[in-house]
Backbone as CSV, one residue per row, in Angstrom:
resi,resn,N_x,N_y,N_z,CA_x,CA_y,CA_z,C_x,C_y,C_z
1,MET,9.985,37.371,-2.976,11.024,36.365,-2.940,10.564,35.013,-3.623
2,PRO,11.242,34.415,-4.540,10.822,33.040,-5.119,10.728,32.070,-4.169
3,PHE,9.789,31.145,-4.306,9.610,30.080,-3.287,10.781,29.279,-2.935
4,SER,11.591,28.991,-4.080,12.573,28.068,-3.773,13.669,28.778,-2.865
5,LEU,13.879,30.076,-3.088,14.745,30.905,-2.113,14.217,30.888,-0.627
6,HIS,12.764,31.037,-0.640,12.307,31.125,0.765,12.390,29.796,1.440
7,LEU,12.317,28.626,0.650,12.603,27.298,1.312,14.025,27.207,1.634
8,ASN,14.984,27.640,0.818,16.438,27.494,1.157,16.750,28.357,2.444
9,SER,16.110,29.570,2.723,16.387,30.344,3.750,16.025,29.616,5.090
10,ARG,15.145,28.757,5.123,14.964,28.169,6.437,15.264,26.676,6.586
11,THR,16.035,26.064,5.543,16.381,24.697,5.551,17.146,24.396,6.803
12,ALA,18.291,25.346,7.131,19.102,24.960,8.243,18.297,25.134,9.571
13,GLU,17.325,25.845,9.621,16.577,26.005,10.926,15.763,24.667,11.117
14,VAL,15.048,24.188,10.048,14.381,23.012,10.179,15.253,21.691,10.512
15,ALA,16.321,21.696,9.701,17.275,20.683,9.912,17.876,20.569,11.237
16,SER,18.202,21.671,11.809,18.678,21.764,13.251,17.482,21.193,14.089
17,GLU,16.271,21.572,14.000,15.177,21.262,14.826,15.013,19.731,14.681
18,LEU,15.150,19.161,13.467,14.953,17.764,13.259,16.133,16.907,13.910
19,GLN,17.272,17.456,13.683,18.438,16.781,14.246,18.386,16.715,15.797
20,LYS,17.860,17.759,16.501,17.718,17.895,17.862,16.757,16.934,18.245
21,ALA,15.564,16.707,17.589,14.490,15.755,17.956,15.072,14.407,17.945
22,LEU,16.015,14.142,16.912,16.510,12.776,16.772,17.586,12.433,17.811
23,ASN,18.251,13.424,18.266,19.312,13.188,19.276,18.726,13.156,20.765
24,ALA,17.483,13.520,20.871,16.909,13.599,22.241,16.733,12.127,22.815
25,THR,16.834,11.997,24.093,16.678,10.654,24.703,15.223,10.355,24.536
26,GLY,15.089,8.984,24.728,13.878,8.357,24.510,13.372,7.964,23.147
27,HIS,12.122,7.791,22.994,11.573,7.209,21.808,10.581,8.193,21.189
28,ASP,10.552,9.265,21.644,9.441,10.354,21.068,9.722,10.672,19.520
29,LEU,8.514,10.428,18.898,8.593,10.486,17.543,7.741,12.054,17.039
30,ALA,7.023,12.629,17.886,6.232,13.634,17.679,7.079,14.913,17.279
31,PRO,8.081,15.231,18.058,8.951,16.384,17.791,9.641,16.268,16.417
32,ALA,10.115,15.144,15.977,10.523,14.966,14.675,9.526,15.129,13.629
33,ALA,8.344,14.513,13.895,7.370,14.494,12.863,6.837,15.974,12.715
34,LEU,6.730,16.746,13.716,6.289,18.220,13.672,7.340,18.977,13.081
35,ALA,8.681,18.697,13.195,9.670,19.490,12.455,9.595,19.168,10.938
36,ILE,9.132,18.001,10.658,9.125,17.748,9.233,7.949,18.387,8.627
37,ALA,6.950,18.506,9.368,5.579,19.299,8.906,6.025,20.786,8.640
38,ARG,6.998,21.323,8.993,7.496,22.705,8.806,7.908,22.773,7.439
39,VAL,8.321,21.792,6.728,8.489,22.020,5.204,7.350,22.539,4.536
40,GLU,6.129,22.237,4.975,4.955,22.858,4.264,4.338,23.932,5.137
41,TYR,4.586,23.835,6.467,3.931,24.829,7.371,4.947,25.493,8.121
42,PRO,5.628,26.496,7.605,6.764,27.136,8.308,6.558,27.789,9.593
43,SER,5.377,28.323,9.854,4.960,28.935,11.098,4.161,28.049,12.039
44,LEU,4.339,26.707,11.797,3.496,25.757,12.687,3.912,25.802,14.155
45,ASP,3.071,25.921,15.004,3.173,25.993,16.509,2.974,24.446,16.857
46,SER,3.959,23.755,17.262,3.855,22.498,17.575,3.272,22.198,19.038
47,LYS,3.148,23.208,19.847,2.436,22.949,21.170,0.985,22.382,21.200
48,PRO,0.143,22.922,20.554,-1.157,22.430,20.528,-1.153,20.993,20.152
49,TYR,-0.480,20.604,19.168,-0.433,19.173,18.661,0.146,18.265,19.734
50,ALA,1.310,18.528,20.438,1.898,17.758,21.440,0.870,17.627,22.466
51,ALA,0.155,18.683,22.919,-0.956,18.833,23.903,-2.182,17.831,23.567
52,MET,-2.516,17.919,22.208,-3.566,16.922,21.749,-3.123,15.555,22.044
53,LEU,-1.828,15.157,21.599,-1.526,13.771,21.923,-1.223,13.463,23.342
54,ASP,-0.970,14.325,24.168,-1.006,14.247,25.516,-2.484,13.744,26.009
55,ARG,-3.436,14.603,25.614,-4.875,14.296,25.989,-5.366,12.880,25.566
56,MET,-5.039,12.642,24.325,-5.357,11.428,23.698,-4.766,10.317,24.471
57,GLY,-3.467,10.416,24.951,-2.827,9.327,25.613,-3.498,9.210,26.988
58,GLU,-3.880,10.249,27.672,-4.659,10.094,28.955,-5.809,9.313,28.847
59,GLU,-6.682,9.723,27.840,-8.001,9.093,27.583,-7.771,7.687,27.223
60,ALA,-6.707,7.388,26.314,-6.412,5.859,25.960,-5.975,5.015,27.355
61,ALA,-5.329,5.731,28.002,-4.854,5.006,29.412,-5.919,4.592,30.229
62,LYS,-7.179,5.451,30.193,-8.348,5.041,31.031,-8.912,3.832,30.399
63,ARG,-8.961,3.771,29.112,-9.782,2.647,28.367,-8.913,1.429,28.676
64,LEU,-7.528,1.538,28.841,-6.634,0.248,28.905,-6.897,-0.169,30.397
65,LYS,-6.938,0.606,31.302,-7.301,0.329,32.625,-8.570,-0.438,32.974
66,ALA,-9.508,-0.111,32.061,-10.916,-0.668,32.048,-10.964,-2.091,31.493
67,THR,-9.836,-2.460,30.832,-9.981,-3.789,30.039,-8.946,-4.670,30.790
68,THR,-9.407,-6.058,30.851,-8.476,-7.017,31.595,-8.012,-8.168,30.506
69,HIS,-8.362,-7.977,29.261,-7.910,-9.278,28.503,-7.272,-8.913,27.127
70,ASP,-7.666,-7.660,26.525,-7.046,-7.227,25.194,-6.814,-5.857,24.998
71,PRO,-5.665,-5.533,25.572,-5.404,-3.965,25.405,-5.161,-3.546,24.187
72,ILE,-4.754,-4.195,23.186,-4.678,-3.786,21.860,-6.095,-3.452,21.293
73,ARG,-7.052,-4.389,21.406,-8.334,-4.180,20.907,-9.065,-2.896,21.654
74,ALA,-8.712,-2.676,23.005,-9.377,-1.497,23.670,-8.763,-0.236,23.090
75,PHE,-7.448,-0.315,22.809,-6.676,0.834,22.301,-7.207,1.248,20.835
76,ASN,-7.431,0.212,20.071,-7.975,0.474,18.616,-9.349,0.860,18.715
77,GLU,-10.176,0.594,19.623,-11.576,0.976,19.643,-11.563,2.527,20.091
78,TYR,-10.621,2.883,20.975,-10.562,4.346,21.270,-9.917,5.077,20.121
79,LEU,-8.811,4.735,19.466,-8.209,5.533,18.420,-9.087,5.386,17.239
80,TYR,-9.712,4.388,16.747,-10.345,4.354,15.525,-11.847,4.669,15.677
81,ASP,-12.506,4.003,16.649,-13.975,4.137,16.821,-14.301,5.450,17.466
82,GLU,-13.668,5.771,18.646,-14.029,6.948,19.231,-13.390,8.305,18.490
83,GLN,-12.001,8.124,18.164,-11.379,9.417,17.659,-11.501,9.353,16.200
84,ARG,-11.956,8.289,15.516,-12.441,8.412,14.148,-11.108,8.482,13.214
85,PHE,-9.798,8.031,13.556,-8.885,7.948,12.563,-9.144,6.921,11.738
86,VAL,-8.688,7.389,10.350,-9.094,6.437,9.283,-7.971,6.575,8.198
87,GLY,-7.681,5.545,7.447,-6.766,5.783,6.268,-7.301,6.377,5.199
88,ASN,-6.806,7.239,4.678,-7.209,7.955,3.389,-7.122,7.228,2.186
89,ARG,-8.074,6.270,1.755,-7.933,5.476,0.682,-8.369,6.318,-0.648
90,GLU,-9.200,7.255,-0.461,-9.757,7.976,-1.638,-8.727,8.971,-2.287
91,ARG,-8.083,9.585,-1.280,-6.947,10.481,-1.646,-5.685,10.308,-1.013
92,TYR,-5.140,9.197,-1.300,-3.875,8.582,-0.740,-2.627,9.624,-0.996
93,ASP,-2.600,10.218,-2.067,-1.366,11.035,-2.430,-1.646,12.407,-2.157
94,ASP,-2.643,12.714,-1.339,-2.787,14.049,-0.794,-1.649,14.347,0.138
95,PRO,-0.791,15.499,-0.126,0.294,15.695,0.596,-0.043,15.884,2.220
96,ARG,-1.294,16.491,2.467,-1.621,16.628,3.835,-1.637,15.275,4.667
97,ASN,-1.750,14.143,4.014,-1.730,12.853,4.668,-0.338,12.490,5.306
98,SER,0.706,13.349,4.991,2.027,13.094,5.320,2.515,13.928,6.436
99,PHE,1.684,14.940,6.823,2.078,15.807,7.741,1.096,15.703,9.193
100,ILE,1.929,15.440,10.340,1.321,15.029,11.596,0.321,16.009,11.901
101,ASN,0.515,17.297,11.752,-0.546,18.250,12.102,-1.926,18.161,11.477
102,GLU,-1.755,17.844,10.213,-2.987,17.512,9.304,-3.680,16.345,9.619
103,VAL,-2.900,15.367,9.916,-3.429,14.066,10.325,-4.212,14.243,11.602
104,LEU,-3.705,14.909,12.589,-4.450,15.117,13.861,-5.607,16.006,13.702
105,ASP,-5.560,17.030,12.769,-6.660,17.941,12.568,-7.846,17.089,11.636
106,ARG,-7.380,16.461,10.647,-8.353,15.807,9.900,-8.723,14.338,10.087
107,ARG,-8.019,13.754,10.960,-8.214,12.286,11.371,-8.003,11.299,10.329
108,THR,-7.119,11.681,9.391,-6.744,10.726,8.196,-5.412,10.906,7.826
109,GLY,-4.960,9.776,7.150,-3.453,9.825,6.640,-3.061,8.653,5.885
110,ILE,-1.834,8.328,5.764,-1.231,7.087,5.076,-0.747,6.394,6.272
111,PRO,-0.197,5.073,6.001,0.140,4.257,7.010,1.184,4.671,7.942
112,ILE,2.294,5.471,7.501,3.248,5.827,8.302,2.951,6.954,9.275
113,SER,2.041,7.854,8.664,1.602,8.962,9.501,0.549,8.479,10.472
114,LEU,-0.142,7.679,10.164,-1.259,7.092,11.072,-0.421,6.278,12.282
115,ALA,0.696,5.527,11.820,1.549,4.885,12.762,1.954,5.780,13.817
116,VAL,2.590,6.907,13.321,3.253,7.926,14.242,2.271,8.338,15.254
117,VAL,1.008,8.605,14.895,-0.099,8.923,15.861,-0.278,7.710,16.837
118,TYR,-0.358,6.630,16.302,-0.714,5.274,16.963,0.508,5.088,18.063
119,LEU,1.700,5.240,17.662,2.938,5.027,18.523,2.978,5.989,19.691
120,GLU,2.666,7.340,19.246,2.758,8.493,20.206,1.541,8.295,21.296
121,VAL,0.445,8.076,20.883,-0.658,7.918,21.880,-0.461,6.679,22.672
122,ALA,-0.083,5.648,22.049,0.173,4.319,22.874,1.215,4.490,23.850
123,ARG,2.320,5.159,23.485,3.413,5.397,24.435,2.830,6.160,25.722
124,ARG,2.090,7.182,25.364,1.552,8.037,26.512,0.609,7.227,27.374
125,ALA,-0.044,6.144,26.714,-1.055,5.431,27.394,-0.401,4.307,28.172
126,GLY,0.844,4.044,28.033,1.518,2.876,28.717,1.360,1.605,27.811
127,LEU,1.060,1.623,26.675,0.995,0.438,25.707,2.306,0.325,24.893
128,PRO,3.166,-0.631,25.135,4.259,-0.690,24.367,3.964,-1.274,22.831
129,VAL,4.331,-0.352,22.062,4.045,-0.652,20.546,5.372,-0.168,19.839
130,GLU,5.647,-0.906,18.728,6.834,-0.579,17.982,6.495,-0.394,16.476
131,GLY,7.387,0.346,15.699,7.000,0.530,14.403,7.715,-0.787,13.643
132,VAL,7.139,-0.943,12.442,7.863,-2.003,11.475,8.007,-1.280,10.104
133,ASN,9.217,-1.327,9.764,9.531,-0.830,8.506,9.332,-1.727,7.376
134,PHE,8.000,-2.137,7.189,7.746,-3.280,6.234,7.716,-2.497,4.694
135,PRO,8.249,-3.290,3.763,8.130,-2.770,2.451,6.952,-2.462,1.938
136,GLY,6.724,-1.108,1.428,5.486,-0.597,0.840,4.357,-0.160,1.775
137,HIS,4.572,-0.676,3.026,3.315,-0.338,3.925,3.865,-0.273,5.291
138,PHE,3.886,0.621,5.993,4.416,0.804,7.249,3.325,-0.185,8.315
139,LEU,3.951,-0.806,9.159,3.148,-1.590,10.145,3.546,-1.213,11.405
140,LEU,3.014,-1.981,12.506,3.246,-1.852,13.828,3.291,-3.274,14.420
141,ARG,3.943,-3.338,15.590,3.946,-4.617,16.386,3.768,-4.531,17.744
142,ALA,3.125,-5.331,18.596,2.897,-5.189,20.010,2.689,-6.577,20.520
143,ARG,2.974,-6.699,21.852,2.684,-8.189,22.355,1.329,-8.116,22.892
144,ASP,0.547,-9.174,22.609,-0.867,-9.354,22.978,-1.009,-9.107,24.434
145,GLY,-0.010,-9.571,25.398,-0.235,-9.583,26.850,0.540,-8.305,27.511
146,GLY,1.074,-7.438,26.531,1.787,-6.430,27.244,3.183,-6.664,27.209
147,ALA,4.183,-5.696,27.599,5.465,-5.784,27.634,6.097,-6.873,28.743
148,SER,5.130,-6.838,29.802,5.555,-7.776,30.847,5.324,-9.140,30.624
149,ASP,4.789,-9.627,29.609,4.541,-10.929,29.390,5.423,-11.451,28.111
150,ALA,6.588,-11.784,28.422,7.389,-12.170,27.202,7.136,-13.344,26.489
151,ARG,6.186,-14.149,27.111,5.748,-15.378,26.328,4.494,-15.181,25.376
152,SER,4.042,-13.949,25.572,2.796,-13.740,24.672,3.210,-13.518,23.336
153,GLU,2.185,-13.854,22.381,2.342,-13.738,20.943,2.579,-12.256,20.529
154,VAL,3.299,-12.120,19.589,3.492,-10.716,18.845,2.327,-10.504,17.809
155,SER,1.765,-9.351,18.051,0.608,-9.026,16.925,1.212,-8.051,16.078
156,ILE,1.045,-8.211,14.748,1.399,-7.266,13.724,0.127,-6.446,13.393
157,ILE,0.153,-5.251,13.397,-0.911,-4.272,13.437,-0.777,-3.456,12.113
158,ASP,-2.009,-3.256,11.506,-1.937,-2.287,10.278,-2.650,-1.052,10.824
159,PRO,-1.954,0.025,10.836,-2.492,1.407,11.233,-3.280,2.066,10.297
160,PHE,-3.252,1.544,9.141,-4.029,2.253,7.830,-5.397,1.678,7.868
161,HIS,-5.617,0.399,8.355,-6.829,-0.131,8.303,-7.435,-0.646,9.658
162,GLY,-7.596,0.466,10.483,-8.228,0.362,11.703,-7.554,-0.442,12.741
163,GLY,-6.314,-0.630,12.618,-5.421,-1.260,13.552,-5.691,-2.934,13.377
164,ALA,-6.101,-3.210,12.213,-6.312,-4.727,12.006,-5.002,-5.623,12.346
165,ARG,-5.170,-6.688,13.028,-4.126,-7.548,13.234,-3.900,-8.474,12.018
166,LEU,-2.668,-8.652,11.526,-2.260,-9.306,10.303,-1.568,-10.517,10.728
167,SER,-2.058,-11.659,10.041,-1.369,-13.025,10.212,-0.188,-13.101,9.250
168,GLU,0.584,-13.953,9.399,1.805,-14.138,8.510,1.289,-14.297,7.024
169,TYR,0.226,-15.029,6.833,-0.200,-15.000,5.378,-0.623,-13.626,4.902
170,ASP,-1.262,-12.770,5.787,-1.705,-11.295,5.290,-0.395,-10.564,5.080
171,CYS,0.725,-10.789,5.766,1.860,-10.020,5.488,2.457,-10.378,4.323
172,ARG,2.543,-11.813,3.980,3.113,-12.235,2.643,2.202,-11.627,1.571
173,GLN,1.012,-11.595,1.586,0.085,-11.058,0.444,0.445,-9.520,0.391
174,LEU,0.563,-8.842,1.495,0.846,-7.378,1.498,2.139,-7.151,0.857
175,LEU,3.114,-8.023,1.096,4.480,-7.826,0.489,4.298,-8.024,-1.121
176,ARG,3.665,-9.008,-1.398,3.418,-9.310,-2.890,2.793,-8.131,-3.464
177,GLN,1.797,-7.530,-2.901,1.055,-6.463,-3.538,1.938,-5.315,-3.706
178,HIS,2.767,-4.963,-2.812,3.674,-3.779,-2.875,5.035,-4.146,-3.627
179,VAL,5.565,-5.246,-3.593,6.911,-5.430,-4.108,6.759,-6.416,-5.432
180,GLY,5.663,-7.253,-5.543,5.504,-8.132,-6.685,5.631,-9.538,-6.266
181,ASP,5.161,-10.423,-7.077,4.973,-11.797,-6.791,6.298,-12.409,-6.424
182,GLU,7.488,-11.961,-6.821,8.685,-12.530,-6.716,9.262,-12.331,-5.334
183,ALA,8.669,-11.453,-4.700,9.152,-11.037,-3.232,9.138,-12.159,-2.204
184,ALA,10.373,-12.306,-1.758,10.481,-13.332,-0.727,10.142,-12.838,0.696
185,PHE,9.199,-13.377,1.344,8.929,-13.040,2.639,10.023,-13.629,3.748
186,ASP,10.318,-12.720,4.726,11.169,-13.119,5.735,10.808,-12.536,6.944
187,THR,10.845,-13.288,8.166,10.262,-12.608,9.357,11.184,-11.467,9.908
188,GLY,12.403,-11.297,9.299,13.181,-10.229,9.547,12.405,-8.948,9.100
189,LEU,11.641,-8.970,8.052,10.886,-7.791,7.665,9.931,-7.212,8.760
190,LEU,9.672,-8.036,9.812,8.748,-7.593,10.781,9.483,-7.272,12.102
191,GLN,10.861,-6.935,11.954,11.576,-6.579,13.202,11.339,-5.106,13.493
192,PRO,11.414,-4.627,14.738,11.113,-3.286,15.218,12.011,-2.283,14.494
193,ALA,11.482,-1.152,14.131,12.334,-0.131,13.459,12.621,0.936,14.465
194,THR,13.870,1.538,14.304,14.315,2.559,15.114,13.542,3.945,14.880
195,ARG,13.784,4.823,15.820,13.158,6.179,15.606,13.804,6.695,14.315
196,HIS,15.055,6.664,14.154,15.928,7.180,12.980,15.233,6.579,11.718
197,GLU,15.135,5.266,11.825,14.634,4.480,10.414,13.106,5.094,10.252
198,ILE,12.435,5.490,11.153,10.969,5.764,10.892,11.014,7.232,10.253
199,VAL,11.887,8.041,10.903,11.944,9.385,10.314,12.621,9.414,8.891
200,VAL,13.570,8.630,8.515,14.010,8.495,7.222,13.035,8.190,6.239
201,ARG,12.194,7.036,6.739,11.171,6.679,5.911,10.028,7.785,5.589
202,MET,9.638,8.497,6.697,8.719,9.613,6.480,9.289,10.539,5.397
203,LEU,10.554,10.912,5.436,11.289,11.834,4.653,11.313,11.295,3.191
204,VAL,11.697,10.085,3.031,11.801,9.502,1.547,10.306,9.444,0.983
205,ASN,9.410,9.263,1.740,7.978,9.128,1.313,7.601,10.513,0.685
206,LEU,7.912,11.428,1.698,7.507,12.754,1.333,8.258,13.350,0.060
207,LYS,9.586,13.053,-0.008,10.336,13.489,-1.247,9.771,12.827,-2.621
208,ARG,9.388,11.545,-2.530,8.850,10.939,-3.640,7.434,11.644,-4.092
209,LEU,6.785,11.877,-2.971,5.388,12.437,-3.404,5.634,13.876,-3.977
210,TYR,6.536,14.672,-3.520,6.921,15.952,-4.109,7.387,15.909,-5.451
211,VAL,8.200,14.681,-5.624,8.639,14.647,-7.048,7.604,14.246,-8.007
212,ARG,6.755,13.382,-7.547,5.553,13.026,-8.594,4.718,14.374,-8.862
213,MET,4.638,15.228,-7.772,3.826,16.425,-8.028,4.623,17.535,-8.906
214,ARG,5.977,17.127,-9.079,6.858,18.142,-9.639,6.865,19.471,-8.915
215,SER,7.018,19.105,-7.543,7.147,20.239,-6.494,8.641,20.100,-6.186
216,PHE,9.587,20.480,-7.116,11.134,20.477,-6.822,11.543,21.137,-5.984
217,PRO,11.046,22.423,-5.546,11.725,23.117,-4.369,11.533,22.385,-3.091
218,GLN,10.342,21.850,-2.733,10.016,21.049,-1.614,10.771,19.800,-1.596
219,ALA,10.822,19.066,-2.754,11.603,17.838,-2.732,12.975,18.033,-2.359
220,ARG,13.660,19.156,-2.866,15.007,19.508,-2.559,15.178,19.757,-1.251
221,PHE,14.291,20.385,-0.509,14.226,20.746,0.910,14.363,19.466,1.608
222,VAL,13.375,18.559,1.356,13.461,17.345,2.019,14.756,16.542,1.699
223,ALA,15.297,16.663,0.521,16.619,15.955,0.277,17.617,16.441,1.122
224,ASP,17.539,17.834,1.435,18.561,18.503,2.416,18.275,17.842,3.977
225,LEU,16.952,17.699,4.362,16.840,17.124,5.474,17.278,15.733,5.627
226,LEU,17.164,15.000,4.560,17.577,13.424,4.574,19.128,13.513,4.857
227,LEU,19.896,14.350,4.058,21.271,14.222,4.118,21.714,14.964,5.532
228,THR,20.862,15.594,6.258,21.152,16.003,7.673,21.036,14.911,8.519
229,VAL,19.927,14.133,8.323,19.596,13.075,9.111,20.709,11.842,8.961
230,ASP,21.144,11.741,7.591,22.095,10.666,7.352,23.026,11.199,6.201
231,PRO,24.172,11.836,6.627,25.066,12.301,5.751,25.682,11.328,4.868
232,THR,25.568,10.055,5.234,26.239,8.998,4.331,25.250,8.460,3.240
233,ALA,24.092,9.058,3.290,23.074,8.557,2.217,23.499,8.986,0.852
234,VAL,24.306,8.165,0.159,24.757,8.570,-1.176,23.683,8.774,-2.205
235,SER,22.767,8.034,-2.210,21.614,8.239,-3.211,20.868,9.339,-2.934
236,GLU,20.807,10.041,-1.609,20.147,11.337,-1.504,20.950,12.493,-2.028
237,LEU,22.380,12.264,-2.003,23.227,13.298,-2.752,22.918,13.307,-4.140
238,ARG,22.742,12.199,-4.897,22.283,12.219,-6.135,21.229,12.793,-6.344
239,ASP,20.077,12.524,-5.586,18.823,13.095,-5.786,18.761,14.519,-5.677
240,ARG,19.574,14.997,-4.617,19.488,16.531,-4.471,20.180,17.236,-5.581
241,GLY,21.220,16.634,-6.267,21.807,17.151,-7.399,20.961,17.058,-8.598
242,LEU,20.133,16.133,-8.679,19.236,16.068,-9.775,18.037,17.149,-9.649
243,LEU,17.709,17.221,-8.433,16.764,18.232,-8.178,17.250,19.677,-8.362
244,ALA,18.412,19.925,-8.010,18.937,21.024,-8.306,19.191,21.510,-9.743
245,TYR,19.383,20.420,-10.488,19.469,20.363,-12.024,18.065,20.899,-12.562
246,HIS,16.985,20.300,-12.079,15.604,20.783,-12.468,15.290,22.090,-12.122
247,LEU,15.967,22.567,-11.101,15.646,24.014,-10.706,16.696,25.039,-11.327
248,GLN,17.458,24.502,-12.172,18.509,25.259,-12.787,19.475,25.995,-11.795
249,ASP,19.757,25.303,-10.813,20.815,25.702,-9.909,21.989,24.947,-10.319
250,PHE,22.640,25.134,-11.367,23.640,24.192,-11.933,24.817,24.193,-11.209
251,GLY,25.313,25.081,-10.444,26.527,24.990,-9.606,26.341,23.888,-8.422
252,ALA,25.261,23.920,-7.806,24.733,23.104,-6.782,24.641,21.714,-7.365
253,ALA,24.031,21.608,-8.546,23.821,20.333,-9.075,25.151,19.637,-9.449
254,LEU,26.073,20.426,-9.971,27.277,19.905,-10.472,28.018,19.475,-9.202
255,ARG,28.034,20.132,-8.248,28.771,19.645,-6.963,28.353,18.398,-6.405
256,ASP,27.087,18.380,-6.378,26.251,17.074,-5.700,26.618,15.913,-6.681
257,LEU,26.431,16.094,-7.981,26.621,15.005,-8.748,28.045,14.588,-8.933
258,GLU,29.055,15.444,-8.913,30.353,15.070,-8.837,30.726,14.193,-7.575
259,ASN,30.237,14.754,-6.419,30.651,14.130,-5.151,30.043,12.771,-5.114
260,TYR,28.683,12.568,-5.773,27.989,11.339,-5.769,28.904,10.316,-6.387
261,LEU,29.416,10.683,-7.577,30.335,9.558,-8.447,31.513,9.292,-7.686
262,GLN,31.957,10.239,-6.929,33.345,10.059,-6.231,32.977,9.015,-5.061
263,LEU,31.789,9.065,-4.420,31.374,8.194,-3.264,30.862,6.860,-3.741
264,LEU,30.637,6.670,-4.923,30.240,5.291,-5.333,31.103,4.268,-4.846
265,PRO,30.509,2.916,-4.765,31.430,2.025,-4.153,32.765,1.628,-4.906
266,ARG,32.784,1.980,-6.229,33.975,1.700,-6.944,34.162,2.869,-7.767
267,GLN,35.406,3.256,-8.107,35.670,4.569,-8.898,35.262,4.074,-10.388
268,VAL,34.448,4.914,-11.046,34.023,4.764,-12.340,34.676,5.729,-13.281
269,ASP,35.316,5.199,-14.345,35.896,6.094,-15.416,34.695,6.558,-16.106
270,GLU,35.056,7.782,-16.965,34.068,8.360,-17.664,33.457,7.418,-18.800
271,PRO,32.193,7.090,-18.951,31.684,5.995,-19.840,31.234,6.625,-20.989
272,GLU,30.899,5.752,-21.982,30.409,6.187,-23.109,28.920,6.876,-23.013
273,PRO,28.376,7.747,-23.907,27.174,8.359,-23.708,25.985,7.223,-23.675
274,SER,25.028,7.610,-23.040,23.914,6.700,-22.969,22.550,7.577,-23.141
275,THR,21.557,6.872,-23.628,20.306,7.570,-23.747,19.382,7.358,-22.847
276,MET,19.812,6.683,-21.549,19.140,6.528,-20.319,19.103,7.800,-19.577
277,THR,17.997,8.072,-18.723,17.936,9.120,-17.963,17.914,8.802,-16.463
278,ALA,18.479,9.440,-15.673,18.634,9.182,-14.203,17.284,9.759,-13.548
279,GLU,16.719,8.942,-12.769,15.395,9.243,-12.162,15.559,9.498,-10.674
280,ILE,15.037,10.587,-10.263,15.087,10.930,-8.835,14.239,9.906,-8.132
281,GLY,14.889,9.390,-6.957,14.290,8.466,-6.003,14.500,7.125,-6.354
282,ASP,14.999,6.769,-7.512,15.233,5.510,-7.892,16.429,4.837,-6.945
283,GLU,16.225,3.526,-6.528,17.250,2.803,-5.769,17.976,2.046,-6.788
284,THR,19.252,1.806,-6.505,20.100,1.320,-7.615,20.720,-0.049,-6.893
285,THR,20.789,-1.131,-7.492,21.444,-2.197,-7.096,23.019,-2.120,-7.583
286,GLU,23.812,-2.969,-6.994,25.264,-3.081,-7.441,25.345,-3.108,-9.016
287,GLU,24.570,-4.039,-9.576,24.600,-4.224,-10.937,24.235,-3.105,-11.763
288,GLU,23.540,-2.128,-11.151,23.042,-0.995,-12.042,23.987,0.244,-11.841
289,VAL,25.034,0.069,-11.010,25.851,1.324,-10.815,26.493,1.856,-11.982
290,ALA,26.923,0.994,-12.800,27.687,1.417,-14.023,26.652,2.095,-14.885
291,ASP,25.570,1.604,-15.155,24.571,2.074,-15.957,24.220,3.533,-15.597
292,GLU,23.880,3.621,-14.193,23.498,4.913,-13.640,24.495,5.996,-13.740
293,SER,25.846,5.518,-13.588,27.120,6.418,-13.585,27.101,7.111,-15.058
294,THR,26.575,6.325,-16.063,26.605,6.825,-17.492,25.729,7.975,-17.576
295,GLN,24.572,7.897,-17.090,23.525,8.943,-16.943,24.021,10.142,-16.218
296,ILE,24.554,9.817,-15.062,25.021,11.002,-14.290,26.261,11.761,-14.978
297,TRP,27.202,10.918,-15.615,28.089,11.620,-16.365,27.669,12.528,-17.508
298,GLU,26.515,12.220,-18.100,25.941,13.006,-19.159,25.548,14.331,-18.519
299,HIS,24.855,14.266,-17.298,24.453,15.339,-16.707,25.483,16.230,-16.215
300,ILE,26.682,15.690,-15.787,27.843,16.493,-15.426,28.517,17.180,-16.505
301,LYS,28.642,16.369,-17.597,29.160,17.134,-18.831,28.434,18.321,-19.338
302,ASN,27.133,18.238,-19.441,26.304,19.242,-19.645,26.299,20.489,-18.565
303,LEU,26.437,20.069,-17.377,26.533,21.133,-16.374,27.912,21.754,-16.374
304,ARG,28.897,21.008,-16.498,30.272,21.726,-16.766,30.260,22.924,-17.873
305,LYS,29.667,22.536,-18.891,29.499,23.391,-19.980,28.817,24.842,-19.608
306,ARG,27.584,24.555,-18.834,26.687,25.475,-18.371,27.547,26.442,-17.361
307,VAL,28.176,25.795,-16.385,28.895,26.523,-15.436,29.864,27.347,-15.957
308,ALA,30.689,26.798,-16.967,31.832,27.400,-17.460,31.275,28.601,-18.188
309,GLY,30.011,28.545,-18.852,29.541,29.700,-19.484,29.219,30.826,-18.695
310,PHE,29.059,30.769,-17.316,28.588,31.705,-16.461,29.879,32.445,-15.989
311,ASN,31.067,31.828,-16.192,32.369,32.361,-15.505,32.967,33.415,-16.733
């Protein structure tokens, strides 16, 4: 069976598992992260990894009980010094960095996958930590004195660099590094992320990685999951259509791209031809909608001819 068909045959199962994880009460991230891992590891048994997180949470709780002044430092020493988790700087784009089972096995990952481990172990240990959907580099935040001390300062934590605490200046520099010198820093960028936002970011990161690798069947699988998680994500409908186009699934591509144009903020009449090419994963501003619609219309016209030829 071709790999793309194999992926398509289990999309609904993984999507259902992911939706169930997101609809569950509480703040658990592990079930959703382990569901995402099944994109690459279809037979993954999640129980050993959940048990591993439980054991680490118990051990981390012991370290926290033994400290009286700086629980974040004690937790970081356990996770990074004892357990030897580390950011994978040498092979940042290795897809294994994005899957929680591989991160737990290999003790290395990218910011958001390491953040998921940090959040899940901290939650089990009783240390309140939240995710921060910071542009270009996922971060964490926690109160220095714990949740019971509302007067304590909030620490911004970098899960990729050993749990380092970041100052506002560090965050400004990090923003410029990932977004550019023109980026405007706002403290709103450091607000807590919801579980849904974290999962969407994990999926978007994974989709972009697969596209860069030209692993289009897997990228399309992830686009399906993104639309399951957020059916209103119009840009994901566009990306799924473009991925179907690359995979020569012309009927599916035509449906998605036609629906995409219909769902744009304003109705766009058929434009003049353009030499521009729509790119998978690009985010569009309001001013760019018309230009992008030109590109999509070119794809649609070609697809209509191809689909008509099959009838």
